[in-house]
C-alpha positions as CSV (number, residue, x, y, z in Angstrom):
1,M,74.4,82.6,119.0
2,S,76.5,85.6,119.2
3,F,80.5,86.0,120.1
4,T,82.8,88.7,120.9
5,A,86.6,89.5,120.1
6,A,87.0,87.7,123.8
7,D,85.9,84.5,122.3
8,L,88.2,84.1,119.1
9,T,91.3,82.1,120.2
10,V,92.4,81.1,116.3
11,L,92.3,83.7,113.5
12,E,92.9,82.2,109.5
13,I,94.4,85.3,107.6
14,G,95.3,86.6,104.6
15,L,98.3,88.6,104.2
16,I,98.9,89.8,100.9
17,N,97.6,89.2,97.6
18,K,100.9,88.1,95.8
19,C,102.4,85.1,94.6
20,N,105.6,84.1,93.0
21,N,105.2,80.3,92.4
22,V,103.5,79.1,89.1
23,C,101.5,76.4,90.4
24,P,99.9,74.1,87.7
25,L,96.3,73.7,89.7
26,C,96.4,77.1,91.4
27,L,93.3,79.3,91.3
28,R,95.9,82.2,89.9
29,S,96.0,80.6,86.5
30,D,92.3,81.6,86.2
31,K,92.4,85.1,84.2
32,K,88.8,86.0,85.1
33,L,89.4,85.3,88.8
34,M,92.6,87.1,89.0
35,S,91.1,90.6,87.2
36,M,88.9,90.9,89.7
37,L,91.6,90.8,92.6
38,N,93.9,93.8,93.2
39,K,97.0,92.7,92.4
40,N,100.3,92.7,94.9
41,E,97.6,94.2,97.8
42,A,98.7,93.6,101.2
43,L,96.9,94.3,104.2
44,R,98.5,97.5,106.5
45,F,101.2,96.2,109.3
46,D,100.0,98.9,111.9
47,A,96.3,98.1,111.0
48,L,96.8,94.5,111.2
49,V,98.8,94.7,114.7
50,R,95.9,97.0,116.2
51,F,93.3,94.5,114.9
52,L,95.3,91.5,116.4
53,D,95.8,94.0,119.8
54,T,92.0,93.6,120.1
55,L,91.6,89.9,120.5
56,P,92.6,89.0,123.7
57,N,92.3,84.9,123.8
58,L,94.4,84.6,120.4
59,T,96.2,81.6,120.8
60,R,97.0,81.0,117.0
61,V,97.4,83.0,113.9
62,V,97.4,80.5,110.4
63,L,98.7,82.5,107.5
64,M,96.5,81.4,104.5
65,G,97.9,81.6,100.9
66,A,95.1,80.3,98.6
67,L,95.8,82.9,96.1
68,S,99.1,84.1,97.7
69,E,102.5,83.6,99.4
70,P,102.1,84.4,102.8
71,T,106.1,84.9,103.0
72,L,106.1,87.8,100.6
73,Y,104.5,90.4,102.9
74,P,106.7,93.0,103.4
75,E,106.6,92.9,107.1
76,F,106.5,89.1,107.4
77,F,109.0,88.8,110.1
78,D,108.3,91.6,112.0
79,L,104.7,89.9,112.1
80,I,105.8,86.5,113.5
81,S,108.5,88.3,115.7
């Protein structure tokens, strides 16, 4: 089975690898895991917008925050508007 960008209607995406919370059960407390991640790395806004523009039937974007806080993304309000 194959699909194209036109088939994609929902996208789950992580914007940034940064968090200001200290949740006790969070994977961020795993020092080994965190040593493998680039801390405070964020997607480039212009590249993200260009990518989203290639998805003509996108109806929903889910901002993931498994290891991050999406609202810390520098262009967060620009993105959601």
